matplotlib code that plots the C-alpha trace (Angstrom):
import matplotlib.pyplot as plt

x = [-26.9, -28.8, -28.2, -31.1, -29.7, -26.2, -27.6, -29.5, -26.4, -24.4, -27.0, -27.1, -23.3, -23.2, -25.9, -24.1, -20.8, -22.6, -24.0, -20.6, -20.1, -23.7, -25.0, -26.9, -29.1, -28.7, -25.9, -28.3, -30.1, -27.1, -27.0, -24.2, -25.1, -22.9, -22.7, -21.7, -18.5, -19.3, -17.8, -19.4, -17.7, -21.0, -22.4, -19.7, -20.8, -19.7, -16.6, -16.9, -15.6, -12.0, -11.7, -8.0, -7.2, -5.1, -4.9, -8.3, -11.9, -15.0, -15.6, -12.0, -9.5, -6.5, -3.7, -0.9, 2.0, 5.0, 7.2, 5.7, 5.6, 6.3, 3.3, 0.8, -2.1, -1.2, -1.1, -4.6, -5.9, -4.6, -6.4, -9.6, -9.4, -8.4, -11.4, -13.8, -12.7, -11.8, -8.1, -4.9, -3.3, 0.4, 0.1, -2.9, -6.3, -9.1, -12.9, -14.8, -17.0, -18.2, -15.6, -15.9, -12.7, -12.7, -10.2, -9.5, -6.3, -6.0, -7.9, -10.6, -9.2, -5.8, -7.2, -9.5, -6.6, -4.6, -7.4, -7.6, -3.8, -3.8, -6.9, -5.4, -2.1, -3.6, -5.5, -8.8, -12.4, -13.7, -17.2, -16.4, -14.4, -17.2, -19.8, -18.1, -15.8, -17.2, -15.1, -16.0, -13.7, -13.9, -10.8, -11.4, -14.9, -14.2, -11.8, -12.7, -13.4, -16.7, -18.3, -17.1, -18.4, -21.8, -22.0, -21.2, -23.7, -26.4, -25.5, -25.3, -27.2, -25.7, -23.8, -23.6, -19.8, -17.5, -14.5, -14.2, -10.8, -9.9, -7.0, -5.2, -6.4, -4.5, -6.8, -9.7, -7.5, -8.3, -5.6, -1.9, -0.7, 1.2, -2.0, -3.0, -6.5, -7.1, -5.9, -8.0, -11.0, -10.1, -9.8, -13.1, -14.8, -13.4, -14.9, -18.3, -18.1, -17.1, -19.9, -22.6, -22.0, -20.6, -17.6, -13.8, -12.0, -8.5, -6.5, -2.9, -0.4, 3.2, 6.4, 8.3, 11.4, 14.8, 15.9, 13.4, 15.7, 16.2, 12.5, 9.8, 7.0, 4.5, 6.9, 7.6, 4.3, 4.7, 3.0, 1.1, 1.5, -2.3, -2.3, -0.5, -1.8, -5.5, -5.7, -6.8, -4.1, -1.0, 0.9, 4.2, 5.9, 9.7, 12.0, 14.9, 18.6, 19.6, 22.6, 24.9, 23.0, 19.6, 21.0, 22.2, 18.9, 17.1, 19.0, 18.6, 14.9, 14.7, 13.2, 15.4, 13.6, 11.6, 11.7, 12.0, 9.8, 9.3, 5.8, 5.8, 2.6, 1.2, -2.1, -4.8, -6.8, -4.3, -0.9, 1.7, 2.9, 6.5, 7.5, 6.7, 9.0, 7.5, 8.6, 6.9, 7.1, 4.7, 1.8, 1.6, 3.4, 4.6, 5.3, 9.0, 8.3, 11.9, 13.3, 15.6, 15.1, 15.2, 18.7, 18.3, 18.1, 15.8, 17.1, 19.0, 18.8, 21.0, 21.1, 20.8, 23.8, 24.8, 21.3, 21.1, 24.6, 23.5, 20.3, 22.4, 24.8, 21.9, 20.4, 23.9, 24.3, 20.9, 21.7, 25.1, 23.4, 20.9, 23.7, 25.7, 22.7, 22.0, 25.7, 26.2, 29.6, 30.0, 32.2, 30.3, 26.7, 25.0, 23.5, 20.3, 19.7, 20.1, 17.8, 15.0, 15.0, 14.6, 12.2, 14.6, 15.7, 19.3, 19.9, 18.8, 20.9, 24.0, 23.5, 23.0, 26.0, 28.3, 31.1, 30.7, 33.9, 32.3, 31.0, 31.5, 30.0, 32.1, 30.8, 31.4, 30.9, 27.3, 26.2, 27.3, 28.4, 28.3, 31.7, 32.8, 35.7, 38.4, 40.3, 43.8, 45.1]
y = [36.5, 35.2, 31.9, 30.2, 31.3, 30.1, 26.8, 26.4, 27.2, 24.7, 22.0, 22.7, 22.6, 19.3, 17.8, 19.0, 17.4, 14.2, 13.9, 14.0, 10.7, 9.8, 8.8, 11.3, 11.1, 7.9, 6.7, 6.3, 3.6, 1.5, -2.0, -4.5, -8.1, -11.1, -14.6, -17.6, -19.4, -22.2, -25.6, -27.8, -27.7, -28.3, -25.1, -22.8, -20.1, -20.6, -18.6, -16.0, -17.3, -16.6, -13.9, -14.6, -18.1, -18.1, -14.3, -12.6, -13.4, -11.6, -8.6, -8.2, -5.3, -5.8, -3.2, -3.2, -1.1, -0.2, 2.6, 5.4, 4.7, 1.0, -0.2, -0.7, 0.4, -2.1, -4.8, -3.7, -3.7, -7.2, -8.2, -6.7, -8.6, -11.8, -11.7, -10.7, -13.8, -16.2, -16.1, -16.4, -13.3, -13.4, -17.2, -17.2, -18.6, -16.0, -16.7, -15.2, -12.3, -8.7, -6.0, -2.2, -0.2, 3.3, 5.3, 8.5, 9.7, 9.0, 10.7, 8.5, 8.0, 7.0, 4.7, 2.9, 2.3, 0.9, -1.6, -2.6, -3.2, -5.3, -7.4, -7.9, -9.1, -11.4, -13.2, -13.7, -13.9, -10.5, -11.4, -12.0, -8.8, -6.6, -8.4, -8.4, -5.4, -1.9, 1.3, 4.5, 7.3, 9.8, 12.0, 15.3, 14.4, 13.3, 14.8, 12.7, 9.0, 9.6, 11.4, 8.6, 5.8, 7.5, 7.9, 4.2, 3.0, 5.2, 4.0, 0.3, -2.6, -5.1, -7.8, -5.7, -6.3, -8.9, -6.6, -2.8, -1.3, 2.2, 3.6, 5.5, 5.8, 9.0, 10.9, 10.6, 10.5, 13.4, 14.5, 13.8, 10.2, 10.4, 11.2, 7.9, 9.2, 10.4, 7.1, 5.1, 7.1, 6.5, 2.7, 2.8, 4.2, 1.4, -1.0, 0.7, 0.3, -3.4, -4.1, -2.1, -3.6, -7.0, -6.5, -7.0, -3.7, -3.4, -0.2, 1.0, 3.0, 4.2, 3.3, 5.7, 7.3, 5.6, 2.0, -0.7, -3.8, -3.7, -3.2, -5.7, -5.7, -4.1, -1.3, -0.1, 1.8, 5.6, 7.4, 5.9, 2.2, 2.0, 1.7, -1.6, -3.1, -2.4, -4.4, -8.0, -8.7, -6.7, -7.3, -5.4, -4.9, -4.1, -3.8, -6.3, -5.7, -8.2, -10.4, -11.7, -14.9, -13.2, -10.6, -13.2, -15.1, -11.8, -11.4, -15.1, -15.0, -11.8, -9.9, -6.8, -3.9, -6.0, -4.8, -7.4, -7.2, -9.3, -9.6, -10.3, -11.1, -10.2, -12.0, -12.1, -15.1, -17.3, -18.8, -16.4, -17.8, -17.6, -14.4, -14.4, -12.9, -11.3, -9.3, -6.2, -6.2, -3.5, -3.7, -6.8, -8.6, -12.1, -14.7, -15.8, -19.5, -20.4, -19.0, -16.7, -14.0, -16.2, -15.1, -11.5, -8.9, -5.9, -3.0, -0.3, 3.4, 3.6, -0.2, -2.3, -0.4, -3.2, -3.3, 0.4, 0.5, -2.1, -0.2, 2.9, 1.0, -0.5, 3.0, 4.3, 1.4, 2.0, 5.7, 5.0, 2.7, 5.5, 8.0, 5.5, 4.9, 8.7, 9.5, 6.8, 7.5, 10.8, 11.5, 14.6, 15.8, 18.7, 17.7, 19.7, 17.7, 14.4, 15.3, 16.0, 12.3, 10.9, 11.4, 12.8, 16.3, 17.7, 17.1, 13.5, 13.0, 14.3, 12.1, 9.0, 9.6, 10.2, 7.6, 6.7, 5.4, 5.9, 9.4, 12.8, 16.2, 19.2, 22.8, 25.1, 28.8, 28.5, 24.9, 21.7, 18.7, 15.0, 13.6, 10.0, 9.1, 7.6, 4.5, 5.7, 2.1]
z = [50.7, 53.7, 55.5, 53.6, 50.2, 51.2, 52.3, 49.0, 47.0, 49.0, 48.4, 44.7, 44.4, 46.2, 44.0, 40.9, 42.2, 43.0, 39.4, 37.7, 35.9, 35.8, 32.4, 30.4, 27.3, 25.3, 27.5, 30.4, 28.4, 27.6, 29.1, 29.0, 28.3, 29.2, 27.8, 29.8, 28.7, 26.3, 27.3, 24.7, 21.3, 19.4, 21.0, 19.7, 17.3, 13.6, 12.7, 10.0, 6.6, 5.5, 2.9, 2.4, 3.6, 6.8, 6.9, 7.5, 8.1, 7.0, 9.2, 10.1, 9.4, 7.2, 7.2, 4.5, 5.6, 3.4, 2.3, 0.3, -3.5, -2.9, -4.9, -2.1, -4.2, -6.9, -4.3, -3.2, -6.7, -7.1, -3.9, -5.2, -8.5, -6.7, -4.3, -7.1, -9.1, -6.4, -7.6, -5.6, -4.1, -3.3, -3.0, -0.8, -1.8, -1.8, -1.4, -4.3, -3.1, -3.8, -3.5, -3.2, -3.9, -2.5, -4.5, -2.5, -4.2, -7.9, -10.7, -12.1, -15.6, -14.3, -11.7, -14.1, -16.4, -13.5, -12.6, -16.3, -16.6, -13.4, -14.4, -17.9, -16.5, -14.0, -16.8, -14.9, -16.1, -17.2, -16.4, -12.7, -12.5, -13.9, -11.8, -8.4, -8.4, -7.9, -7.7, -6.0, -7.2, -4.4, -4.8, -2.9, -1.7, 1.9, 4.5, 7.6, 8.2, 10.1, 7.0, 4.8, 7.0, 7.4, 3.6, 3.1, 5.6, 4.1, 0.5, 0.9, 2.6, 5.0, 3.1, -0.1, -0.1, 1.4, 1.1, 1.2, 0.4, 1.7, -0.3, 1.0, 4.6, 5.4, 3.1, 5.6, 8.8, 11.2, 13.7, 13.7, 13.0, 16.3, 18.3, 19.8, 20.6, 17.0, 15.6, 18.1, 16.9, 13.3, 13.9, 15.8, 12.7, 10.6, 13.2, 12.9, 9.1, 9.4, 11.9, 10.0, 6.6, 7.7, 5.5, 5.7, 5.6, 4.0, 4.1, 3.8, 5.9, 5.2, 7.0, 9.2, 7.7, 7.8, 7.7, 8.7, 8.9, 12.7, 13.5, 14.0, 11.4, 13.7, 14.6, 11.0, 10.4, 10.9, 13.8, 16.7, 17.4, 17.5, 13.7, 13.6, 16.8, 16.1, 12.9, 12.9, 10.2, 9.4, 6.2, 6.2, 2.9, 2.8, -0.2, -0.3, -1.1, -3.9, -3.1, -5.9, -6.4, -6.5, -8.8, -11.2, -11.1, -11.8, -15.1, -16.0, -15.5, -17.6, -14.7, -15.2, -13.6, -11.2, -7.5, -4.8, -1.6, 1.5, 3.1, 6.9, 8.8, 12.2, 12.7, 15.4, 14.3, 12.6, 13.1, 11.6, 8.2, 7.1, 5.4, 1.7, -1.0, -4.1, -7.2, -8.4, -12.2, -13.4, -13.1, -10.8, -8.0, -8.6, -5.9, -5.7, -5.9, -6.6, -3.2, -5.2, -2.6, 0.5, 1.7, 0.8, 3.6, 4.0, 2.0, 3.8, 2.7, -0.4, -0.7, -3.8, -5.2, -7.6, -9.0, -9.5, -11.1, -13.6, -14.4, -15.0, -17.2, -19.2, -19.8, -20.9, -23.3, -24.8, -25.3, -26.8, -29.4, -30.2, -30.7, -32.9, -35.1, -35.4, -36.2, -38.9, -40.4, -38.8, -35.8, -34.5, -34.4, -32.7, -29.4, -30.0, -33.3, -31.5, -28.6, -31.0, -31.8, -28.3, -25.4, -22.7, -21.8, -21.9, -18.2, -18.3, -21.4, -19.6, -16.6, -18.7, -20.9, -17.9, -17.8, -21.5, -23.2, -26.6, -26.7, -25.0, -25.2, -26.3, -25.9, -28.8, -29.2, -30.3, -29.5, -27.9, -29.9, -29.3, -30.3, -30.9, -28.7, -31.0, -29.9, -29.3, -29.6]

ax = plt.figure().add_subplot(projection="3d")
ax.plot(x, y, z, "-o")
ax.set_aspect("equal")
plt.show()
């Protein structure tokens, strides 16, 4: 290579190096506009309307975080019905509006039954629900958030919906949940959806494993902290451990089987409200308006032992009553004959009967028998 060729190569290399960082394509056309600070109150822009009073405005992002299988989807269905009808949700007033529920996980028949059960229990106007709540059953149809957002923007006009619910978010989350860049990109797509359709976006995420009682609400969500800190409103949902007073009140109010939860709030646009305690009694959550749960603590792994012991005793008592009725005047029956009359298997039967002072199982040469325990006194 001659001197001229070397010189030309050096110039081209220098020019290439100097062009690094220069905008290319559409980025070269981007312009940033600024707005002077407003110092006259009357000139301030109008704030977006509140979708949930004191919690989230239209166009914002609402994240509900909680343990897996804690009823987050039911809480979101209740929210959808509440907004569609202008009803209260967990004690908060909701503005009536149009709702789109994106069901990404549950088969369509099961999900439609869920919505019906919730609507029926909430005792709201059927006409408003059918008019204002649309459901897109999309199980298995989308694997990433970008494709989903593109499809939504192509399918609906601006202001078609006041609230769009994405349930569950992980179904369209690309990359690991601990990858801050991947989660930032995911949240950016939710921003694009909110801005494009002028809708509030609500979605769910699960807690990390282990106890949550010593963590702040914004630190309980699994994976990257971007999840909790990006949302305009975070509602964290944790199960409570019933103390003796709450346990007694539960039985007095005939709420056996109801599961107690505490909602904690991290908000960007509003003053943080006090934590709110609720009961989940299938298929809906009910506000604890009597402060029964006020002194209860967040449940630890393996907690609520007294509650679970009582449930076990209740099931054993029910089984003992069924056995007694089946036996009549007899003192012994074949286990296989009794199991044909009830809807539990042999293993569940054995677990439920464990500890019984009325009946026991004795194994014979060809079959097992249920035997009445005679009072030796």
